[in-house]
C-alpha positions in Angstrom: 104.0 -82.6 -1.3 107.9 -83.6 -1.5 109.0 -80.4 0.2 106.8 -81.0 3.3 107.7 -84.8 4.2 109.7 -85.3 6.6 112.0 -88.3 7.8 113.2 -89.2 3.9 116.9 -88.9 2.7 117.2 -89.3 -1.1 120.7 -90.6 -1.9 120.1 -90.3 -5.8 120.0 -86.8 -6.8 120.8 -85.2 -10.4 123.5 -82.6 -10.5 123.9 -79.9 -12.2 127.1 -80.6 -14.9 130.3 -79.8 -13.5 131.5 -78.0 -16.5 128.6 -75.8 -16.4 129.4 -75.0 -12.3 132.5 -74.3 -13.1 131.9 -71.8 -15.5 129.7 -70.3 -12.8 132.1 -70.0 -10.4 133.8 -67.5 -12.4 131.0 -64.5 -11.7 129.6 -63.0 -8.8 125.7 -63.3 -7.4 125.4 -59.6 -8.9 126.4 -61.0 -12.6 124.3 -64.4 -12.1 121.4 -62.6 -11.0 121.1 -60.4 -13.9 122.0 -63.0 -16.4 119.1 -65.3 -15.4 116.9 -62.5 -15.3 117.2 -61.1 -12.0 115.5 -64.4 -10.5 116.6 -66.8 -7.4 118.1 -64.4 -4.9 117.7 -65.4 -1.6 116.9 -62.6 1.2 119.5 -60.0 2.0 119.9 -61.5 5.8 121.9 -64.3 4.6 125.4 -62.8 5.0 129.2 -64.6 5.3 130.4 -65.6 8.2 133.6 -64.1 7.8 134.5 -61.2 4.9 136.1 -63.4 2.2 133.7 -65.9 2.4 132.9 -67.4 -1.2 131.5 -70.7 -2.7 130.1 -72.5 -5.8 128.7 -75.9 -6.0 125.5 -78.0 -6.2 123.2 -78.2 -3.5 122.6 -81.0 -1.1 119.4 -80.0 0.2 118.4 -80.2 4.3 115.1 -79.5 6.2 115.8 -78.9 9.7 113.7 -79.0 12.8 114.5 -75.9 14.8 117.3 -76.1 17.7 117.8 -79.6 16.2 120.9 -79.7 14.0 120.7 -83.8 13.6 119.7 -84.0 9.5 123.6 -82.0 8.8 125.2 -85.0 10.5 122.6 -87.1 7.9 123.4 -84.7 4.6 127.2 -85.4 5.4 127.3 -88.9 4.1 125.1 -87.8 1.0 128.1 -85.1 0.3 130.1 -85.5 -3.2 132.8 -83.6 -4.3 131.5 -80.2 -5.2 128.7 -79.8 -3.3 127.5 -76.8 -0.7 124.8 -77.9 1.8 121.9 -76.0 1.7 119.7 -75.9 5.1 116.7 -74.5 5.5 114.2 -74.8 8.8 110.6 -75.7 9.1 110.3 -72.8 11.2 112.5 -69.9 12.2 115.3 -70.4 14.2 119.2 -68.6 14.5 120.3 -71.3 16.9 124.2 -72.3 16.3 123.0 -75.2 14.1 126.8 -75.8 12.4 130.3 -74.6 13.4 134.0 -76.2 13.2 134.0 -79.9 13.6 130.8 -80.6 11.2 132.7 -78.2 8.5 135.5 -80.4 9.1 133.3 -83.6 8.6 131.8 -81.5 5.1 135.3 -81.3 3.5 136.4 -84.6 4.5 133.2 -85.5 2.0 134.2 -82.9 -0.3 131.9 -80.0 0.4 132.6 -76.6 -0.8 130.6 -75.1 1.8 127.2 -73.9 3.5 123.9 -72.0 3.1 121.7 -71.8 6.1 118.8 -70.0 7.0 120.0 -70.3 10.7 122.4 -69.4 12.9 126.1 -70.6 12.8 129.1 -70.9 15.5 132.9 -71.0 15.8 133.1 -68.3 13.4 137.1 -67.8 14.1 137.9 -71.6 13.1 135.5 -71.5 10.3 137.6 -68.6 9.2 141.1 -69.9 9.8 139.9 -73.2 8.0 138.3 -71.2 5.0 134.9 -72.7 5.1 132.9 -70.5 3.2 129.3 -70.2 5.7 126.6 -68.1 4.6 124.2 -67.7 7.7 121.0 -65.9 9.0 123.1 -65.4 12.4 126.4 -66.0 14.2 124.6 -67.8 17.8 126.9 -69.4 20.1 123.6 -71.4 21.4 123.9 -75.3 20.3 121.2 -77.3 18.9 120.2 -80.9 20.0 120.0 -84.2 18.3 116.4 -85.6 18.8 113.9 -84.6 16.0 113.8 -86.1 12.1 114.0 -83.8 9.3 114.9 -84.7 5.6 117.7 -85.0 3.0 117.7 -84.1 -0.5 114.0 -82.9 -1.0 113.3 -79.4 -2.2 113.5 -76.6 0.4 112.7 -73.2 0.6 115.5 -71.3 2.1 115.5 -67.5 2.7 112.5 -67.5 0.2 114.6 -69.1 -2.9 113.3 -72.3 -4.1 116.5 -74.7 -4.0 116.4 -78.4 -5.6 119.1 -80.4 -4.8 121.7 -80.3 -8.1 120.7 -77.0 -8.6 124.1 -74.4 -8.7 124.5 -72.1 -5.7 126.7 -69.1 -6.1 127.5 -66.5 -2.8 129.5 -63.9 -2.1 129.8 -60.8 0.1 126.7 -59.9 -2.8 124.3 -62.4 -1.3 123.2 -66.0 -2.6 122.0 -66.8 -5.7 120.2 -70.3 -7.2 120.4 -71.5 -10.4 117.9 -74.5 -11.2 120.4 -77.0 -12.7 118.7 -77.2 -16.3 120.2 -73.4 -16.7 123.2 -73.7 -15.4 124.8 -73.4 -19.2 122.6 -71.1 -20.4 123.0 -68.7 -17.4 127.1 -69.6 -17.5 127.1 -68.2 -21.1 124.4 -65.1 -20.6 126.7 -64.2 -17.3 129.7 -64.4 -19.6 128.0 -62.2 -22.5 127.1 -59.6 -19.4 130.5 -59.0 -18.2 132.0 -58.6 -21.3 129.4 -56.1 -21.9 130.9 -54.2 -18.7 134.5 -54.3 -19.7 133.4 -52.4 -22.7 131.2 -49.9 -20.2 133.7 -49.6 -17.7 136.4 -48.6 -20.4 134.4 -45.9 -21.8 133.9 -44.5 -18.0 137.8 -44.7 -17.5 137.7 -42.2 -20.6 135.5 -40.1 -18.5 132.1 -40.8 -20.8 128.7 -40.1 -18.2 125.8 -42.5 -17.7 124.0 -40.1 -19.2 125.2 -40.4 -22.8 126.1 -43.8 -22.7 122.9 -45.2 -21.6 121.0 -42.6 -23.8 119.1 -41.3 -21.0 119.4 -37.6 -22.1 115.9 -38.1 -24.0 113.8 -39.9 -21.6 114.8 -37.2 -18.9 113.8 -33.8 -21.2 110.4 -36.1 -21.9 109.7 -36.1 -17.9 110.4 -32.4 -17.7 114.2 -32.2 -16.2 115.8 -29.3 -16.4 118.9 -27.5 -16.0 119.2 -24.4 -14.1 122.1 -21.8 -13.9 
């Protein structure tokens, strides 16, 4: 099975259409997740390394070994403009796989950020250079370069399947993965959803209650909800 193979780097991957990636970048994670049918969300323990971190791009995937960041250096060569590196690990590890030097390397190749089910360090420097990182932990502990993993194979990162070329969107609400084949469809659905939310927002500003806007009073009464003085 491809996601368990070690020692392989796929150099030719199919990326989502840049126009669809750009369209998705206009929306937050919550909107994209809802528009896609409430699927594709990574576990909420992945958090931004600094508050304003936000990213959207196509995935270059990495399978790491615990305590070993060798494959992140290998992955740097595969980055193209607009890519986001998504790194999973063969088993749980919170070591500091990534820091300011690798971020500098990734950015020079056109990388838009990193999502990693592991630890990162140099957080102050990452914030200063505004290189967005979403990680399992912040950890000063370093790593070695001794064991093969793989690059551009399907990975499971924080319980979400990510294939090379899929679209990854991340902000303070979390991280969501959009299959590359669905990018255009999800972007359109997100736009419709956001337009609908703006209409509801105006009605809430005018003082209307969700009880009435969403037609909740009848179902609540049927379940026996009572108002008592």
